[in-house]
C-alpha positions, -999 to 999 in steps of 0.1 A, spaced: 591 191 -92 568 220 -97 541 200 -105 545 179 -78 542 205 -56 511 223 -68 490 192 -70 478 188 -30 468 221 -34 442 215 -53 423 192 -30 410 207 6 410 172 21 430 142 4 415 107 5 433 95 35 430 124 56 413 127 90 378 140 94 355 144 124 324 121 124 300 152 124 321 167 94 318 138 74 283 135 86 275 168 67 297 167 39 288 129 29 248 143 27 255 165 -4 266 135 -23 239 120 -15 217 151 -25 235 154 -58 224 112 -66 194 107 -86 194 75 -68 155 70 -67 151 75 -105 163 40 -118 144 21 -92 114 46 -104 117 41 -138 116 3 -136 87 -2 -114 69 20 -143 78 -2 -168 73 -37 -152 38 -23 -136 51 -28 -98 21 -17 -69 26 19 -49 38 -6 -21 59 -31 -45 78 2 -60 81 19 -24 103 -14 -16 118 -14 -46 130 21 -40 137 15 -4 161 -13 -13 177 6 -40 190 32 -12 201 4 10 218 -14 -16 236 16 -28 248 26 10 263 -3 18 281 -9 -21 294 27 -10 308 16 23 323 -18 7 339 -1 -23 352 31 -6 364 18 30 372 -20 22 380 -30 -14 391 2 -38 394 22 -13 391 54 -33 363 80 -27 336 60 -51 296 66 -46 278 35 -57 240 40 -71 219 20 -91 229 16 -132 206 29 -160 223 2 -184 207 -31 -173 167 -13 -175 161 -27 -206 174 -61 -200 156 -60 -168 124 -54 -185 130 -81 -208 137 -106 -187 109 -102 -164 82 -99 -191 98 -132 -207 98 -153 -171 60 -136 -161 39 -157 -175 52 -183 -148 52 -158 -121 90 -159 -116 97 -122 -135 115 -106 -110 127 -137 -94 144 -148 -125 158 -108 -128 173 -112 -97 186 -146 -99 204 -134 -135 216 -102 -115 233 -127 -85 254 -152 -114 266 -120 -130 274 -104 -99 299 -137 -87 315 -138 -119 324 -100 -118 338 -109 -83 357 -138 -100 374 -113 -127 384 -92 -96 400 -120 -76 420 -136 -103 429 -102 -118 418 -106 -154 400 -75 -156 430 -57 -144 452 -70 -169 427 -61 -193 431 -28 -183 468 -25 -185 470 -38 -216 441 -17 -235 437 17 -213 464 41 -218 465 77 -208 452 84 -238 422 62 -239 420 68 -201 416 103 -205 394 102 -232 368 81 -211 370 105 -183 361 131 -212 332 115 -230 316 105 -194 311 142 -184 296 149 -222 274 119 -219 259 133 -189 256 168 -198 220 161 -220 210 136 -191 216 171 -171 195 193 -196 171 172 -210 159 154 -184 159 174 -159 158 206 -168 142 213 -206 119 180 -202 109 184 -168 75 189 -158 62 227 -153 69 256 -168 101 259 -193 111 293 -184 109 286 -147 129 254 -149 159 271 -171 156 299 -142 158 274 -113 188 255 -132 206 286 -134 200 299 -97 215 266 -85 244 267 -108 252 302 -101 250 295 -67 273 267 -70 297 286 -87 294 316 -64 302 294 -32 332 275 -49 349 306 -60 341 320 -27 362 291 -6 387 292 -34 393 332 -34 394 328 4 412 299 22 412 302 54 372 305 66 360 306 33 368 267 30 334 259 41 319 273 14 339 254 -8 333 221 4 297 228 13 291 244 -21 269 215 -35 244 216 -4 245 253 -3 234 253 -43 203 229 -35 192 244 -9 191 276 -26 177 262 -53 146 244 -35 143 277 -14 137 296 -48 116 267 -59 92 274 -29 93 311 -36 80 301 -72 51 279 -56 64 250 -72 84 226 -44 58 199 -34 66 184 -3 29 174 3 41 135 1 66 139 28 40 140 57 18 109 47 53 89 42 61 64 68 91 75 94 106 37 95 99 13 73 110 -29 68 133 -35 36 124 -67 12 138 -97 31 152 -123 4 133 -159 4 103 -140 24 97 -111 4 107 -127 -29 128 -155 -42 153 -164 -69 148 -184 -99 178 -194 -125 168 -194 -165 203 -198 -191 194 -171 -214 183 -147 -189 217 -155 -172 236 -149 -202 220 -118 -212 225 -103 -178 265 -117 -182 266 -92 -213 250 -64 -194 279 -64 -168 308 -63 -192 292 -32 -204 288 -20 -171 321 -30 -165 335 -10 -195 313 23 -180 323 25 -143 359 21 -156 354 58 -167 344 66 -130 372 50 -119 396 71 -141 379 99 -130 381 100 -91 415 86 -96 425 120 -116 406 144 -90 418 127 -60 456 127 -77 458 91 -63 471 65 -92 449 35 -100 471 8 -91 469 -25 -97 453 -36 -60 430 -7 -64 418 -23 -98 414 -57 -89 396 -45 -54 379 -25 -72 361 -49 -94 355 -69 -65 340 -41 -46 315 -39 -79 308 -77 -78 301 -74 -42 276 -42 -42 259 -61 -74 259 -94 -50 243 -72 -19 217 -56 -45 203 -90 -54 201 -101 -21 182 -71 -13 159 -75 -43 172 -46 -63 189 -44 -95 227 -38 -102 249 -9 -86 278 9 -104 300 39 -95 285 72 -101 310 94 -116 292 128 -107 309 125 -73 342 131 -91 330 162 -100 319 169 -71 353 164 -52 366 184 -78 343 212 -68 347 213 -28 382 198 -28 371 175 -6 382 137 -11 378 119 21 371 84 25 351 90 56 330 115 37 318 88 13 308 62 42 288 87 55 273 92 23 269 56 25 253 53 61 229 82 49 217 58 20 210 33 45 190 60 65 170 73 39 165 34 28 154 27 63 127 60 64 102 67 37 101 103 51 136 108 45 138 89 11 106 110 -1 119 140 10 153 137 -6 127 131 -40 108 162 -35 142 184 -47 128 202 -81 145 184 -109 156 219 -128 179 224 -95 192 190 -90 199 197 -129 216 229 -124 242 214 -103 244 183 -125 252 200 -155 285 222 -135 295 190 -121 294 170 -155 317 203 -175 341 196 -144 343 157 -153 348 164 -186 377 190 -180 395 163 -159 395 141 -190 412 169 -205 436 177 -181 445 139 -187 453 139 -219 472 167 -220 502 152 -207 500 130 -240 516 140 -274 482 142 -294 492 137 -332 472 125 -358 464 90 -344 455 100 -311 431 127 -327 411 100 -340 411 82 -306 394 111 -288 374 129 -316 354 91 -327 344 85 -291 330 120 -287 312 117 -319 295 83 -308 287 99 -278 266 125 -296 250 102 -322 238 79 -293 225 110 -276 207 122 -304 199 90 -323 160 81 -323 152 55 -294 132 36 -321 162 24 -341 180 13 -314 153 -6 -304 151 -19 -341 185 -36 -337 194 -73 -326 194 -76 -284 230 -74 -279 237 -43 -300 209 -28 -281 226 -41 -248 256 -23 -261 243 11 -274 219 17 -244 253 27 -228 269 53 -247 300 54 -224 302 18 -231 301 21 -266 327 50 -271 350 36 -246 351 1 -265 357 25 -296 388 44 -282 404 10 -268 397 -6 -305 411 28 -322 442 31 -300 448 -6 -308 442 -8 -348 457 27 -357 489 27 -367 517 52 -350 532 76 -371 567 79 -378 570 114 -377 598 115 -351 613 86 -364 619 104 -400 627 135 -378 656 120 -361 671 102 -393 670 138 -412 687 157 -384 714 128 -382 717 131 -420 729 169 -418 748 162 -389 771 139 -408 
């Protein structure tokens, strides 16, 4: 009874609570700012050698696809606050498919054709309920909690290495900027938690306030560069299917992308568990089936807009936990912001101008919050010897796949390259297999028998 009373107090605004349009718009922007949506298309454009115009069009399409997918997933399909964005998992496969078919001039068309068919297969998994049955059979709380924990753990090296330690500029300045952003986030979140009345605004806006303060600090240090914003067009038309690009279908490319989608679904499951946990809403059969359909529809839209598959972003679960705002309306507003950014070159350039260390400082706190959410789920389970291995081995795999040289991964067979390219998917599969294969302990049984003998 006591636990049921305390849980709602952790959220300032619940998933189904009403918010004004103005509040939703202001709160939605911080979810957009905390997501590096432009990074995946930028990497892909660099790998396959797209022109500046083609790169810009790909980034535009990615923003619009992320926005439409977020609205579909949050409001119409899964009906939980889940933000969608481009996945890092398909990058290697996209490049491989592109170069394998580029000699015929069908490189990008083959990538999109394979993505289109893969998205349809995902929709079928959701409509038939096959994916949900697999989740129910193989993902009990100990596995679900482990997946949430490793999702946060896997993102920490990205937050620190890519955004802080290996970012361009002076390392000392980068670390200082990250600390300023992180401390600002914690400061405003704590003010909001301490003063629950008027102080609420500081908690629910803590992410965007931290990013603004971090950007001002970067400006003071002379490393904030917004020069490209002035040259970017205010309004620009996105790519149109069958006009700016066409679809091409190749069996081996489709099979490759099907494998990628399986890995993608294994990873996005962790996001759903994380969101469900911080929103204090159970994942029902209907949620999961609708979520799979929503994931498929989002990827279908991405293909039709000429960009790569989207997936749920677990960082937003951390933001929900920090701000206490889980309203679906906020995520619809975030989706609308993505579309606006996709249609405006100036706005999309402005968001990409936020210094990486500032984003990294916020990002790493969010990752820590996600991991702690997983620990809270595991706390409800009796952890015996079997459960310790179910938790420990995936944790080791996450760290191993983060630290292992990329050259070794690239020397492995193609399927293993796809699998190991997502440390979360690999570790999640390991958690599921360990939970199924390791024998249960008989300690409780023997204790019961012993007590029975004593009683006799």
